[in-house]
C-alpha positions as CSV (number, residue, x, y, z in Angstrom):
1,M,-111.4,-211.7,88.6
2,E,-112.9,-208.2,89.2
3,L,-114.0,-206.4,86.0
4,T,-113.8,-202.7,86.4
5,D,-113.8,-201.7,82.7
6,I,-117.2,-202.8,81.3
7,A,-118.5,-201.2,78.1
8,V,-122.3,-201.6,77.8
9,V,-122.8,-200.9,74.1
10,A,-126.3,-199.9,72.8
11,V,-126.9,-199.4,69.0
12,T,-130.6,-199.0,68.8
13,A,-133.3,-197.1,70.7
14,A,-135.0,-200.4,71.5
15,G,-132.0,-201.5,73.6
16,V,-131.4,-198.3,75.6
17,D,-133.5,-199.1,78.6
18,T,-132.0,-202.6,78.9
19,A,-128.5,-201.1,78.6
20,R,-129.2,-198.6,81.3
21,R,-130.4,-201.3,83.6
22,I,-127.2,-203.2,83.0
23,V,-125.1,-200.2,83.8
24,A,-127.0,-199.6,87.0
25,A,-126.4,-203.2,88.1
26,L,-122.7,-203.4,87.3
27,P,-120.0,-201.4,89.2
28,G,-117.5,-200.1,86.7
29,A,-119.9,-200.2,83.7
30,R,-120.4,-197.3,81.3
31,L,-123.0,-196.8,78.6
32,H,-121.6,-196.5,75.1
33,G,-124.2,-195.2,72.7
34,L,-124.5,-194.9,68.9
35,I,-124.8,-191.3,68.0
36,G,-128.2,-190.4,66.7
37,R,-129.9,-193.4,68.3
38,V,-128.7,-193.5,71.9
39,P,-128.9,-190.2,73.8
40,D,-126.9,-189.3,76.9
41,G,-124.4,-192.1,76.7
42,D,-121.2,-191.9,78.7
43,M,-119.2,-192.7,75.6
44,P,-120.8,-191.7,72.2
45,F,-119.5,-193.4,69.0
46,A,-120.3,-193.1,65.3
47,D,-118.9,-196.3,63.8
48,T,-120.1,-199.4,65.7
49,A,-117.7,-202.0,64.3
50,A,-114.7,-199.7,64.7
51,H,-115.7,-198.9,68.3
52,L,-116.2,-202.5,69.2
53,R,-112.8,-203.4,67.8
54,M,-111.2,-200.6,69.7
55,L,-112.8,-201.7,73.0
56,F,-111.9,-205.4,72.4
57,G,-108.3,-204.5,71.4
58,Q,-107.8,-202.5,74.7
59,G,-109.1,-205.4,76.8
60,S,-112.4,-203.9,77.9
61,A,-115.3,-206.3,78.8
62,I,-118.0,-205.7,76.2
63,V,-121.7,-206.2,76.8
64,G,-123.5,-205.6,73.5
65,V,-127.2,-205.0,73.7
66,C,-127.6,-206.1,70.1
67,A,-127.5,-209.2,67.9
68,A,-124.7,-211.5,68.6
69,G,-123.7,-211.4,64.9
70,I,-122.8,-207.7,65.2
71,L,-120.3,-208.4,67.9
72,I,-118.8,-211.5,66.3
73,R,-118.3,-209.9,62.9
74,A,-116.7,-206.8,64.5
75,V,-114.1,-208.6,66.6
76,A,-113.5,-211.6,64.3
77,P,-110.3,-210.0,62.8
78,L,-108.8,-209.7,66.3
79,L,-109.3,-213.3,67.5
80,A,-106.0,-215.0,68.1
81,D,-105.3,-216.2,71.7
82,K,-108.3,-217.2,73.7
83,R,-106.4,-216.8,77.0
84,G,-106.1,-213.1,76.2
85,E,-109.6,-212.4,75.1
86,P,-111.7,-210.1,77.2
87,P,-115.4,-211.0,78.0
88,L,-117.8,-210.5,75.0
89,I,-121.5,-210.8,75.8
90,A,-124.6,-210.4,73.7
91,V,-127.8,-209.3,75.4
92,G,-131.2,-209.2,73.6
93,P,-132.8,-205.8,73.6
94,D,-135.6,-207.1,75.9
95,G,-133.0,-208.6,78.4
96,A,-134.4,-212.1,78.2
97,S,-131.3,-213.7,76.8
98,V,-127.7,-213.2,77.9
99,V,-125.1,-215.0,75.9
100,P,-121.4,-215.1,76.8
101,L,-119.6,-215.4,73.4
102,L,-116.0,-215.1,74.3
103,G,-113.9,-215.0,77.5
104,G,-116.2,-217.4,79.4
105,H,-113.5,-218.2,82.0
106,H,-112.2,-214.7,82.0
107,G,-115.2,-213.2,83.6
108,A,-117.9,-213.5,80.8
109,N,-119.8,-216.4,82.4
110,R,-119.9,-214.7,85.8
111,L,-120.8,-211.4,84.2
112,A,-123.6,-213.0,82.2
113,A,-125.0,-214.6,85.4
114,A,-125.0,-211.2,87.1
115,I,-126.7,-209.5,84.1
116,A,-129.3,-212.2,83.9
117,A,-130.1,-211.9,87.6
118,A,-130.5,-208.1,87.3
119,L,-132.7,-208.3,84.2
120,G,-134.6,-211.5,85.2
121,G,-133.3,-213.2,82.0
122,H,-131.4,-216.4,81.2
123,A,-127.6,-216.7,81.0
124,A,-126.9,-219.1,78.2
125,V,-123.6,-220.5,79.5
126,T,-122.2,-223.3,77.4
127,T,-118.7,-224.0,78.8
128,A,-118.4,-227.6,79.9
129,G,-117.0,-227.1,83.4
130,D,-119.7,-224.6,84.3
131,V,-122.5,-226.7,82.9
132,A,-121.4,-230.2,84.1
133,L,-119.5,-229.3,87.3
134,G,-120.8,-225.9,88.3
135,L,-117.1,-225.0,88.6
136,A,-114.6,-223.1,86.5
137,L,-111.1,-224.0,87.6
138,D,-109.5,-221.4,85.3
139,E,-111.7,-218.6,86.8
140,P,-111.1,-218.8,90.5
141,P,-112.6,-216.2,92.9
142,E,-111.4,-212.6,93.1
143,G,-107.8,-212.5,94.3
144,W,-107.0,-216.2,93.7
145,R,-104.1,-217.0,91.4
146,I,-103.1,-220.1,89.5
147,A,-99.4,-221.1,89.6
148,D,-99.6,-222.8,86.2
149,P,-102.8,-222.1,84.2
150,A,-101.9,-225.1,81.8
151,A,-102.5,-227.4,84.8
152,T,-106.2,-226.6,84.9
153,K,-107.0,-228.6,81.7
154,P,-106.0,-232.1,82.8
155,V,-107.6,-231.7,86.2
156,A,-110.9,-230.4,84.7
157,A,-110.8,-233.2,82.1
158,A,-110.4,-235.8,85.0
159,L,-113.4,-234.4,86.9
160,L,-115.5,-234.3,83.7
161,G,-114.5,-237.9,83.1
162,G,-115.6,-239.0,86.5
163,Q,-112.1,-239.6,87.9
164,P,-111.3,-238.7,91.5
165,V,-109.0,-235.6,92.1
166,R,-107.1,-235.0,95.4
167,L,-107.8,-231.7,97.3
168,E,-105.3,-230.4,99.8
169,V,-106.0,-227.0,101.5
170,E,-102.9,-225.8,103.3
171,S,-103.8,-222.1,103.6
172,G,-107.0,-220.2,103.8
173,A,-110.4,-221.6,102.9
174,A,-111.5,-223.2,99.6
175,D,-115.3,-223.4,100.0
176,W,-115.8,-222.8,96.3
177,L,-113.9,-225.9,95.3
178,T,-116.7,-228.4,95.3
179,A,-117.5,-230.8,92.4
180,P,-118.3,-234.5,92.1
181,G,-115.0,-236.5,92.5
182,L,-113.1,-233.7,94.1
183,G,-111.5,-234.7,97.4
184,G,-110.9,-238.3,96.4
185,D,-107.6,-240.3,96.2
186,G,-106.8,-239.7,92.5
187,R,-103.5,-239.4,90.6
188,L,-104.1,-235.7,89.9
189,G,-104.6,-233.2,92.7
190,I,-105.4,-229.6,93.6
191,R,-103.4,-227.9,96.3
192,V,-104.3,-224.5,97.9
193,T,-101.3,-222.9,99.5
194,D,-99.7,-219.5,100.2
195,H,-96.3,-221.1,99.8
196,D,-94.1,-221.0,96.7
197,V,-94.2,-224.7,95.8
198,E,-94.0,-227.0,92.8
199,G,-96.0,-230.2,92.5
200,D,-96.1,-233.0,90.0
201,D,-99.6,-233.7,88.7
202,E,-101.0,-230.9,90.8
203,L,-103.0,-227.7,90.1
204,I,-101.8,-225.2,92.6
205,F,-103.9,-222.3,93.7
206,H,-102.6,-219.3,95.7
207,P,-105.4,-217.8,97.8
208,P,-105.2,-214.1,98.7
209,V,-104.4,-214.5,102.4
210,L,-101.1,-212.6,102.8
211,A,-101.0,-208.9,103.9
212,L,-97.7,-207.3,103.0
213,G,-96.9,-204.4,105.4
214,V,-94.2,-202.0,104.3
215,G,-92.5,-198.8,105.4
216,C,-89.8,-196.7,103.9
217,E,-88.0,-193.4,104.0
218,R,-89.3,-190.6,101.8
219,G,-87.9,-191.0,98.3
220,T,-86.8,-194.6,98.6
221,D,-85.8,-196.2,95.4
222,P,-88.7,-198.5,94.3
223,D,-86.2,-201.2,93.3
224,E,-84.8,-201.3,96.9
225,L,-88.3,-201.9,98.4
226,S,-89.1,-204.5,95.7
227,A,-85.9,-206.4,96.3
228,L,-86.5,-206.4,100.1
229,V,-90.0,-207.8,99.7
230,R,-88.9,-210.4,97.2
231,D,-86.1,-211.6,99.4
232,S,-88.3,-211.7,102.5
233,L,-91.0,-213.7,100.8
234,A,-88.5,-216.1,99.3
235,G,-86.8,-216.5,102.6
236,A,-90.1,-217.6,104.2
237,G,-91.0,-219.7,101.2
238,L,-94.1,-217.6,100.6
239,A,-95.7,-217.0,97.2
240,A,-96.0,-213.4,96.0
241,A,-99.2,-214.6,94.2
242,S,-100.9,-215.0,97.6
243,V,-100.3,-211.3,98.6
244,A,-103.7,-209.7,98.7
245,C,-102.6,-206.1,99.3
246,V,-99.7,-203.8,100.1
247,V,-100.4,-201.9,103.3
248,S,-98.7,-199.1,105.2
249,L,-99.2,-195.9,107.2
250,D,-101.3,-193.2,105.6
251,L,-98.3,-190.9,105.6
252,K,-97.0,-193.2,102.8
253,A,-100.1,-193.0,100.6
254,D,-98.2,-190.9,98.0
255,E,-94.9,-192.7,98.3
256,P,-93.8,-193.8,94.8
257,A,-92.0,-196.9,96.0
258,V,-95.1,-198.2,97.8
259,Q,-97.4,-197.5,94.8
260,A,-94.9,-199.0,92.4
261,L,-94.7,-202.2,94.6
262,A,-98.4,-202.6,94.6
263,A,-98.5,-202.2,90.8
264,E,-95.7,-204.7,90.4
265,L,-97.6,-207.3,92.5
266,G,-100.9,-206.4,90.8
267,V,-102.7,-205.7,94.1
268,P,-104.2,-202.6,95.8
269,A,-102.2,-200.3,98.0
270,R,-104.2,-199.6,101.2
271,F,-103.4,-197.4,104.2
272,F,-104.1,-197.0,107.9
273,T,-103.9,-194.1,110.4
274,A,-101.3,-194.1,113.1
275,A,-104.0,-194.8,115.7
276,E,-105.2,-197.8,113.8
277,L,-101.7,-199.2,113.6
278,E,-101.0,-198.4,117.3
279,A,-104.0,-200.6,118.1
280,Q,-101.8,-203.6,116.9
281,A,-99.0,-202.7,119.3
282,P,-99.6,-205.7,121.6
283,R,-99.2,-208.1,118.7
284,L,-96.0,-206.7,117.3
285,A,-92.8,-208.8,117.2
286,T,-90.5,-205.9,117.1
287,P,-92.1,-202.7,118.6
288,S,-90.0,-199.6,118.4
289,D,-90.1,-196.5,120.5
290,V,-88.1,-194.7,117.8
291,V,-90.8,-195.4,115.3
292,F,-93.5,-194.3,117.7
293,A,-91.7,-191.0,118.2
294,E,-91.6,-190.4,114.5
295,T,-95.0,-191.8,113.4
296,G,-97.3,-192.2,116.4
297,C,-97.3,-196.0,116.2
298,H,-94.8,-198.6,117.5
299,G,-94.6,-200.4,114.2
300,V,-95.5,-199.6,110.6
301,A,-94.8,-202.7,108.6
302,E,-95.8,-205.3,111.2
303,G,-98.7,-203.1,112.4
304,A,-100.1,-202.6,108.9
305,A,-99.8,-206.3,108.0
306,L,-101.6,-207.4,111.2
307,A,-104.3,-204.8,110.8
308,A,-105.0,-206.0,107.3
309,A,-105.0,-209.7,108.3
310,G,-107.6,-209.0,111.0
311,T,-108.0,-210.5,114.5
312,G,-107.5,-214.0,113.3
313,G,-104.3,-213.2,111.4
314,R,-100.8,-214.0,112.5
315,L,-97.4,-212.6,111.8
316,V,-95.5,-215.0,109.5
317,V,-92.6,-212.7,108.6
318,A,-91.4,-210.3,111.3
319,K,-90.0,-206.9,110.2
320,S,-87.0,-207.2,107.9
321,K,-84.9,-204.2,106.8
322,S,-82.9,-202.8,104.0
323,A,-81.0,-199.5,104.1
324,R,-84.2,-197.4,103.8
325,A,-87.2,-199.8,103.9
326,T,-88.9,-202.4,106.0
327,C,-91.5,-205.1,105.3
328,A,-93.4,-207.7,107.2
329,V,-96.0,-210.3,106.3
330,A,-99.2,-211.5,108.1
331,A,-101.4,-214.4,107.1
332,A,-105.2,-214.5,107.5
333,P,-107.2,-217.6,108.0
334,R,-109.5,-216.7,105.0
335,D,-109.3,-214.5,101.9
336,I,-108.5,-210.9,102.6
337,A,-111.0,-208.6,101.0
338,A,-108.5,-205.9,100.0
339,A,-111.2,-203.3,99.1
340,A,-112.3,-203.4,102.8
341,V,-108.8,-203.0,104.2
342,G,-107.9,-199.5,105.5
343,R,-108.4,-196.9,102.8
344,P,-106.8,-196.3,99.4
345,Q,-104.8,-193.2,98.3
346,G,-107.4,-190.5,97.7
347,R,-107.8,-189.5,94.1
348,L,-109.0,-186.2,92.7
349,A,-109.6,-185.7,89.0
350,I,-110.3,-182.1,88.0
351,V,-112.4,-182.7,84.9
352,G,-113.4,-180.5,82.0
353,I,-116.5,-181.8,80.4
354,G,-116.5,-179.4,77.5
355,P,-119.6,-177.3,76.6
356,G,-121.9,-180.0,78.0
357,A,-122.9,-182.3,75.1
358,A,-121.8,-185.9,75.6
359,T,-120.4,-186.0,72.1
360,W,-117.9,-183.2,73.1
361,R,-116.8,-185.0,76.2
362,T,-113.4,-186.6,75.9
363,P,-113.0,-190.4,76.6
364,E,-110.5,-189.5,79.4
365,A,-113.2,-187.2,81.0
366,S,-115.8,-189.9,80.7
367,R,-113.5,-192.4,82.3
368,A,-112.6,-190.1,85.2
369,I,-116.3,-189.5,85.9
370,A,-117.1,-193.2,85.6
371,E,-114.3,-194.1,88.1
372,A,-115.3,-191.5,90.6
373,G,-117.5,-192.3,93.5
374,D,-118.1,-188.6,94.4
375,L,-118.9,-185.8,91.9
376,V,-118.4,-182.2,93.0
377,G,-119.6,-179.3,90.8
378,Y,-122.0,-176.5,90.1
379,G,-125.4,-178.2,89.9
380,L,-126.0,-177.2,86.2
381,Y,-122.7,-178.9,85.2
382,L,-123.5,-182.1,87.0
383,D,-127.0,-182.1,85.4
384,L,-125.3,-182.0,82.0
385,L,-123.7,-185.3,82.7
386,G,-127.0,-187.0,82.6
387,E,-126.8,-190.8,83.1
388,A,-123.1,-190.6,84.1
389,T,-124.1,-189.4,87.6
390,R,-126.2,-192.5,88.3
391,G,-125.2,-194.3,91.5
392,K,-122.7,-191.6,92.5
393,N,-122.6,-189.2,95.4
394,R,-123.5,-185.7,94.1
395,H,-122.2,-182.6,95.8
396,D,-124.0,-179.8,94.1
397,G,-122.6,-176.3,94.6
398,A,-124.0,-172.8,93.9
399,M,-122.7,-170.4,91.3
400,G,-120.0,-168.2,92.9
401,A,-119.0,-170.8,95.5
402,E,-115.9,-172.0,93.6
403,E,-113.5,-172.0,96.6
404,A,-116.0,-174.0,98.6
405,R,-116.3,-176.6,95.8
406,A,-112.6,-176.9,95.4
407,R,-112.1,-177.3,99.1
408,Q,-114.9,-179.9,99.4
409,A,-113.3,-181.9,96.6
410,L,-109.9,-181.9,98.3
411,D,-111.4,-182.9,101.7
412,L,-113.5,-185.7,100.2
413,A,-110.4,-187.1,98.4
414,A,-108.4,-186.8,101.6
415,E,-110.8,-189.3,103.1
416,G,-109.6,-191.9,100.6
417,R,-112.4,-191.4,98.1
418,S,-112.2,-191.1,94.3
419,V,-113.5,-187.7,93.5
420,A,-114.2,-185.8,90.2
421,L,-114.4,-182.0,90.5
422,V,-116.5,-181.2,87.4
423,C,-116.0,-178.0,85.4
424,S,-117.5,-176.9,82.1
425,G,-115.2,-176.3,79.2
426,D,-111.5,-177.0,80.1
427,A,-110.7,-177.4,83.7
428,G,-107.5,-175.3,83.3
429,I,-109.1,-172.3,81.5
430,Y,-110.9,-169.9,83.8
431,A,-112.0,-172.9,85.8
432,L,-111.2,-174.8,89.1
433,A,-107.9,-176.4,88.4
434,T,-105.9,-173.3,89.4
435,L,-108.0,-172.8,92.5
436,V,-107.2,-176.4,93.7
437,F,-103.5,-175.8,93.3
438,E,-103.8,-172.3,94.9
439,L,-105.5,-173.8,98.0
440,M,-102.8,-176.5,98.2
441,D,-100.1,-173.9,97.8
442,R,-101.6,-171.5,100.4
443,E,-102.6,-174.1,103.1
444,D,-100.0,-176.9,102.6
445,K,-102.3,-179.5,104.2
446,A,-100.6,-182.9,104.6
447,A,-103.8,-184.8,103.8
448,W,-104.2,-182.9,100.5
449,N,-100.5,-183.2,99.6
450,R,-100.8,-187.1,99.7
451,L,-103.6,-187.1,97.0
452,A,-103.2,-188.5,93.5
453,I,-104.4,-185.5,91.4
454,A,-105.0,-185.4,87.7
455,V,-106.2,-182.5,85.5
456,V,-108.4,-183.8,82.7
457,P,-108.7,-181.4,79.8
458,G,-111.9,-180.6,78.0
459,I,-113.0,-178.7,74.9
460,S,-113.0,-175.1,75.9
461,A,-115.7,-172.6,75.0
462,L,-113.1,-170.9,72.9
463,Q,-112.5,-174.0,70.8
464,A,-116.2,-174.8,70.5
465,A,-117.1,-171.3,69.4
466,A,-114.2,-171.2,66.9
467,A,-115.2,-174.5,65.4
468,R,-118.8,-173.6,65.1
469,A,-117.8,-170.3,63.3
470,G,-115.1,-171.8,61.1
471,A,-111.4,-171.1,61.9
472,I,-111.2,-167.7,63.6
473,I,-108.4,-168.7,65.9
474,N,-106.3,-170.3,63.3
475,H,-103.6,-167.7,63.8
476,D,-102.2,-166.2,67.0
477,F,-104.8,-165.5,69.6
478,C,-105.3,-164.7,73.3
479,T,-108.0,-165.1,75.9
480,I,-109.1,-162.3,78.4
481,S,-111.7,-162.5,81.1
482,L,-113.6,-159.2,81.5
483,S,-114.7,-160.1,85.0
484,D,-113.2,-157.7,87.6
485,L,-114.2,-159.8,90.6
486,L,-110.7,-161.2,90.9
487,T,-108.7,-159.0,88.6
488,P,-108.6,-155.1,88.8
489,W,-110.1,-153.4,85.7
490,Q,-106.9,-151.5,85.2
491,A,-105.0,-154.8,84.7
492,I,-107.7,-156.1,82.3
493,E,-107.7,-152.9,80.3
494,R,-103.9,-153.1,80.0
495,R,-104.2,-156.6,78.6
496,V,-106.9,-155.7,76.1
497,R,-104.7,-152.8,74.9
498,A,-101.7,-155.1,74.5
499,A,-103.8,-157.6,72.6
500,A,-105.1,-154.8,70.3
501,E,-101.6,-153.5,69.6
502,G,-100.3,-157.0,69.0
503,D,-103.2,-157.7,66.5
504,F,-104.3,-160.8,68.3
505,V,-107.6,-162.5,67.8
506,V,-109.2,-162.1,71.2
507,A,-111.6,-164.3,73.0
508,F,-113.5,-162.6,75.8
509,Y,-114.6,-164.8,78.6
510,N,-117.2,-163.5,81.2
511,P,-118.0,-160.6,78.9
512,V,-120.9,-159.2,80.9
513,S,-123.1,-159.9,83.9
514,R,-126.2,-158.4,85.4
515,R,-124.3,-155.7,87.2
516,R,-121.3,-155.5,84.9
517,R,-122.2,-153.9,81.6
518,D,-119.4,-151.4,80.9
519,Q,-116.3,-153.6,80.4
520,L,-117.3,-155.0,77.0
521,P,-118.0,-151.6,75.4
522,A,-114.7,-150.3,76.8
523,A,-112.8,-153.3,75.3
524,K,-114.6,-152.7,72.0
525,D,-113.4,-149.1,71.9
526,I,-109.8,-150.1,72.6
527,L,-109.9,-152.7,69.8
528,L,-111.6,-150.3,67.3
529,A,-108.6,-148.0,67.7
530,H,-106.4,-150.8,66.2
531,R,-108.5,-152.7,63.7
532,P,-111.2,-152.0,61.1
533,P,-114.9,-151.4,62.2
534,D,-116.0,-154.3,60.0
535,T,-113.8,-156.8,61.8
536,P,-115.9,-160.0,62.3
537,V,-117.0,-160.8,65.9
538,V,-118.5,-164.2,66.8
539,I,-121.0,-164.2,69.7
540,A,-121.6,-167.8,70.8
541,R,-124.1,-168.9,73.5
542,N,-124.9,-172.2,75.1
543,L,-122.8,-174.2,72.7
544,G,-123.5,-177.9,72.7
545,R,-126.7,-177.3,74.8
546,P,-130.3,-176.7,74.1
547,G,-130.8,-173.1,73.0
548,E,-127.4,-172.9,71.3
549,T,-127.0,-169.7,69.2
550,L,-124.2,-168.3,67.1
551,A,-124.1,-164.8,65.7
552,V,-121.5,-162.9,63.6
553,V,-121.5,-159.1,63.8
554,R,-119.2,-156.3,62.8
555,L,-116.9,-155.0,65.6
556,A,-118.5,-151.6,65.3
557,D,-122.0,-153.1,65.9
558,L,-121.0,-155.2,68.9
559,D,-123.7,-154.5,71.6
560,A,-123.4,-155.7,75.2
561,A,-127.2,-156.1,75.2
562,A,-126.8,-159.1,72.9
563,V,-124.4,-160.8,75.3
564,D,-124.8,-162.6,78.6
565,M,-122.8,-164.7,81.0
566,L,-123.5,-167.8,79.0
567,S,-121.8,-166.3,76.0
568,I,-118.2,-166.1,74.7
569,V,-117.2,-163.3,72.4
570,L,-114.4,-163.9,69.8
571,V,-113.1,-160.8,68.0
572,G,-111.0,-161.3,64.9
573,N,-107.8,-159.5,64.1
574,S,-107.2,-157.1,61.3
575,E,-106.9,-160.0,58.7
576,T,-110.0,-162.0,59.9
577,K,-112.6,-162.5,57.2
578,A,-116.3,-163.4,57.1
579,V,-117.2,-165.1,53.9
580,Q,-120.7,-166.3,52.7
581,R,-120.6,-169.7,50.9
582,G,-123.8,-171.4,50.2
583,E,-126.1,-171.0,53.1
584,R,-123.3,-170.6,55.6
585,L,-121.4,-167.6,56.8
586,W,-117.9,-168.7,57.7
587,V,-115.3,-166.8,59.8
588,Y,-111.6,-167.5,59.4
589,T,-108.3,-165.9,60.1
590,P,-105.6,-166.3,57.3
591,R,-102.2,-167.6,58.2
592,G,-100.4,-166.4,55.2
593,Y,-100.9,-169.2,52.8
594,A,-101.9,-166.8,50.0
595,K,-98.5,-165.2,50.1
596,K,-96.9,-168.6,50.0
597,W,-98.9,-169.5,46.9
598,E,-98.0,-166.2,45.2
599,G,-94.3,-167.1,45.7
600,Q,-94.6,-170.5,44.0
């Protein structure tokens, strides 16, 4: 069982260093830190018990660097079915003790052992099988599946009672199945097989030794491919549970039917180049010149299956066809390490991290960054991620090199990598999302077109500034960039005039630069022709970062000298008000509630 969603939860400053060492040692782990006590966490939280319950409820493995009682009391209301419980582990702040509390045979014991090894501590494993036998039958190695989980209990009980248990290995290798009494001539038995079988008094394991090669026409119905595969496996008597991966030609990396099949079987989808598949041509049962003319290899399904099974693999199901799809199966002599087969579909997440503070980063953004192996972005923005960049390939870019960064992110993802292109604020507001799609539109590269691309929103500078000031954009508003590097000033001027005439609250991005000082005063003059001189203007700088400032001035007093490229300027409409209450000056734009109250 591979754990890829591990929450390392720290609630005190004393446990932060230990928590960070755990995150560094565990692929897929992220630091969840209590706000005010744990700085620079990937996932900040304010309510410890509520956060733990949320993680447990969604099935995340939890490693709490805290007292065991905190974890137990938090998740106690959710305890119901032990088979569905994710790993829950308590680690002392000094790292000396690692205690798996729940989910011992769902990854907790193995995870505890890995943590203890990384910290030089002790894993306090208490489950009987692990302690007495050194074996957990209900937690087989990665990729192995159990035909009937209920059958593990009587077999484990027999071994613990000193009774002999038969062992039959029909497929693959079962080196991990070693325990006193195992391999004898007992009434109960363990069978390891890649066939779909039923056995009385047997615990049946299906090892990950089958590579499922598939091919299909573009737009094939996923149900057609699924039915073909199920029929082909059933016809050969093979168990779908022994399929280690779904494999195909790289041209099919974005084919929905192929990805849906992999998801249905619960295995990775992996892909090969035409040259890699053509290297399998001498081993094919049904080579095709027609397929070679179309794809550059003599067989997609058979070639991919054989390439994934390796040199010792053999074709056990030759190519079978439906109207629009093909499939073939190869068997390997040992477990297939799916992560080392071919390459996955490349993934590109265009991530908005907000103004920079971890508390303003969305959970989706944190997850996208955690799942990426490569981070591409302006160096300052990557620095703002803090610990979240640990163990990842950083590709720092310079200010102004936006196209180079977008192109680099696309190219890295096209190599089969998982890439996060990092932007401040929101990725789709004056940021790099549009540049990515513009490049794809303009160049139409096949390798880019096959990527899985997601745009992950973030808190924009506009939202952050408005929230700090009060509620200035609570009515109709617009955003305008005053930079004329990409847009002619005449077009910008026309938009400012339209916003002024429409009485919109206006957010000015890129208000000034070292060489560009005239646009903001010109925009100010246009607005002054349509709204009062005492209209409130919010100037926000470095929001969510050290050196944050927020100023409120009259529109008539707006001075470009008080603004720089790290600032955003929000100009109220004719109704916007600045009101002093207590020690705070708040800015808000009415929506008409006063008139509604008057009519009541």
